[in-house]
N, C-alpha and C positions, 0 to 999 in steps of 0.2 A: 805528492798531490794524492788525496784520498781517492779510493776506487770509485766512489760515486761521483767525485768531481771530474775524474778523467772520463767516465762514461758520458757525463753531460757535455763536456767539450767535444768528445767523439761525435756525439749525436747532433750537436750544432753543425759541425763541419759536414757530417753526412747529409743532413738535410739540405744544407745549402748547396751542396755539390749536385744533389739531385735536381734542384731548382736551376742551377747553371746550366746543366746538360740540356734541359728543354729550352731554355733561354738562348743558348748558343745555336741550337738547331734552328730557332725561329728567326734569329738575326743573320744567319751565315750568309744569306744570298741578298742582303740590302745593298743596293748600288750606293756609292758614296755620293755626296753633294757635289754640285759643279766646281766648287773651290777646292775639292779634295777631301773635305771633313767627312767623317762618317755621318751617315743619315741619322744614327741613333747612338746614344751614350748611355752606357749602363752604369749606374751608381750603386754601390752597396753600403748600406748603412747598419751598424751594430748599436743597438740601443738597450738601455735597462727597460724592464718589462712595462712599467706604466706609462712610458712615452709612446706605445704603439698607436693607440687611437688617434693621438694628436698628429703624429707624422702621417698617418694615413689620410688625414684631412688636408694637411699642409702639401703633401706631395704633388697631387694633381694641379694644385694652384701654381706651384712653382714650375712643373713640367709645361703647362699652357703658357706661362709667361716667358720662359726660355724658348719655347718653339716659336712663339710669336716674334721675338727679338732676333733670334738666332737661326730660325728655319731648321732647327735639329730637335729631334725627339729626345726626351730622357726617360729611361726606364729604371724603375727602383728595384733593388733586391734588399731584403731586410732580414735581420736575425735580432730576435729580442729575447731577454732572459735576465737573470740576476746580474748586476753590474760587474761583480768580480768573475763570474763565468764567461761574461762576454769579453772582458779584458783578457782572460787567459786563453780564450778561443782566437782572438786576434793574434796573440803572441804564437799560438800554436798552429796558425796557418789560414784562419779565416780572414780573406783578403778584403776587409772593409776599407772603403775609401773615407769613411767618416765614422766617428765614434760619438755617441751621446750617452754619457755614464752618469752614475749617480754621485760620485765624488772624485775629486782630482787625484786621490791616491791610485785610483785604477787607471787613469791616463798616465800617470808618472810610470806605472809598471811597464806600459807599452813604450814609453820613452826609453826606459832602461833597456829595452829589448832591441833599441835601435830602429824602431819603425816609425816614430813620430820625433820630429826636431824638438830639442829642448826649449825653443822659444814659442812653443804653441799657445801659451797664455796670451801673447801680445798680438796675435794674429787674428783676432776677432773682438768686437765691442766687449765691454764689461769684463776684461780679463778672461774671455772666452766662456763665460758664465752665461748660458742662454735661458734657463729656467731656475726658478727658486721655490722653495716651500718653507715650512717651519714644523717643529714637532707639535703634534696634537695629543691631547689626553682624551681618549674615547672612553666614555663611562656606560654603565648600565642605563637603560632608558630613564629619563628624568633626573639623571645623576643623584640617585637617592642618598650617596655619602657625601654629596657636596664637595667633590674634588675639584679645586680650581687651580692649585699650584703644585709644583713639583714636591714641595714640603708636604703637602697633604698625603703624598704616598708613603709617608713614613708614620702616618697615625696608626694607634693601635687598632688591630681588627681590619685594616686595609691591605689588600694584596693587588698586585698588578702583574701584566704579562709585557715582556719585551722579547724581541729576538736576541740571540747570543751575539754580542758584538765582536766575538772572536770568528765568527762563520758568516755573519751578515754585515754588509756595508752600511745598510739602512740603520741597523742598531747601533752602530758607531756614532751616527748622529744623535740618538737617543741617549747614549751614555754622555756624550759631551753637552747635550742640553741640561742634563742632571748636574754634571760637574761645573759648568759655567754659571748656573744659577746661584752658586756660591762665590766662585772667584770673580765674577764680573759684577758683583754687587758688594764688593769690598772685603769679601771673606779670603782667608789664607789657604794655602795649599793643604795644611793639615785639617782645617775645617772642611774643605771640600771632600777630603778622604773620608772623613768621619761620617759626613752626610751621605755620600755615595755608598759607603759600605753598609749604613743603616737601610738605605733604600733597597740594596739588593737583598736584604734579609726578608723583605716583603714581597719578593718575585714569586708568584704562583707557578709559572712556567717560563722556561727559557730556551724556546724552539730554535731550529737551526736557522730559519730565515722569516722574512716578513709575512709570507703567506702562511707559513705553519703558525706564526704567533697570532695571525688574524683567526685562523680556524680554532686555536686553543681557546681564544675569548669568546668568539660568536657561536662557534658550533658545539664546543665542549663545555662552555660556561665557567671557565676557569678565570679567576681574578675578578676584581671590581673595576678595573680599568686596563686599558691597552695603550701603549705609546706607539704612534705611528705617523707617517707623514700626513700633513694637513691635506695634500693633493689627493691622497687615496681616499680620505674621508669624503671630501667634496664630490668626488666622481662616484663613490658608492651611494651618496645620498641622491645624486642626479639620476642614477640607475634604479631607484626606488627602495633602497634600503633605508631603514629608520635607525638613525644613529645619533646618539647624543654625545657632543665633544666640547672641549674647552680648549682655548689656545692660551697657555700659561704666560703671564705678562714678562716673564724673564726667559728668552728663547734663543735658540740658535738659527741663524739663516742657513738653510739647507741650500747649497750651491751645486748645480748640475752642469758640468762643463761639455762643451762641443769641441771636436778636435778633427782636423784633417790628419789622415794616416799618410804621411809623406810618402814612405817607401811604396805602399801599394797604389797611391794615387799617381804617382809618377810611372809606376810600372804599367798602369792601365791606360795612362794618358788622359786622366780625367781631372786632373788638378783644377783647371779653370771652372768646369761645371761643379765640382765638389765645393769648392770655395764659395761660388755663387749661392749654392744652397744654403751653406752656412750662413752666409750674409742675409739671405732671405729670411731666415728664422728669426732675426732681429727686427724685421719690418713690423709695423702696427698690425697688418693683417694676419701675420703668423703668430704674433704674441697674443692677439685676441684669441685665437684657436687654442693656444696654450692655456690660457685663462678659463676657457670653457671646459677644459679637461682638469681644472683644478690646481694648476701650476701658477704660482704668484709671477706675474709678468715683470721682466726686467726693464721693459718701456714704461717710464714713469707715467706717461698720459693714459696708457691702457690701464695700469694698475689704479690710477685714480678713479678711472670709469668703473672699476669693480671694487670700490672701496667697502661696500657693504658685505660683499663675500670675502674680502681679504682685509680685515681690520688692522689698523697700525698695531705694532707690538711696542709696547713702551720701552722695553729694554732688550734689544736686538743685538746680539753678537755674531762674530764670524770665527771659523776655524783659524783664520789668520790672527784673531785676538789671542787664541790659544797657543800660538807659536808655528802654526802651519802643519800640514799633513804629515811631513817627514818626522817632525818632533812629536806629534801627537800619536803617531803610530808607534814610535819607540817607546814613548813613555807609558802609554796606556794598554796598547793592544798587542804588542810582541809577546813571544813566549816568555813567561816570567816577569811581565811588566805589570803595571798596577792592577789591572783588571783580574789577572791570574792571582795577584796577591790578595786582593778583596775576596775572591771566591774561596780561596783557602782558608782565609781567616773566618769567613761566614760557615764554612763547613767543619771547622775544628770543634 
């Protein structure tokens, strides 16, 4: 693991430990309920960064409902950051009861570490996908180069910014959107490779993560376009930023999974409450909040109510259509795999 990655994981664990010390002291002398249950349950959630505000809005609603129904308080501890960093932190000792990550590959790493049971996808609705998004093409104000599709990125004189898919989970979705725009419309493997190779010749900057990619585009003025999550664009606009963007008509459904961390939940005695919170996230009330923060709801009724914000994508495919995360990781993003080959070819 790179030095900066080790430091980020250490910092996550240290900050959470500081929070736990105060929390333990505050809860230490609470008398149990008459039936012997603890008066308060403490849940720890580890999530990828952009879910923070949505969870902060949902958690009090769940806590109030749980207390009304079970006469038991719920207090949340949270850790947010890049999905891969959160996954590594859980493996390295961040005792989260629940993880909400940006891609299934990061959950699978925790499964391989023996902390989450292999059947995790079957234990919540929608194969444990609780929020979704698509890839957006953010342009300069007014879209002066009229960029509408992924193919437009290969036009002469056009450059764009995306994070590096070797270091950013979000950028893997970006790469797969480009790839699938060919293979999911009748193109061959070789045609997809040629297109993606050509597209990456137009990259103005390939930063380490999504935040740095956004800074490169917005603050440093690099590129004519930026590939990013639709939910990030919607949230930024609602916070007052002026951003022009397009949703290319051939796109990948970005699926964000939720999972109970079995080992830690059982160790903490929080399985029942943790699973109840996961289930609550699928209710119309919680899905409405996710929609307000830019995520495409997985509840069909809530999604339909926000049709103007989340227009249907004519050709929407999933990572399963490309063979699933295990195949995709080995084929495209492992050391020496297709992305490395494309970069070497373009640098030759």
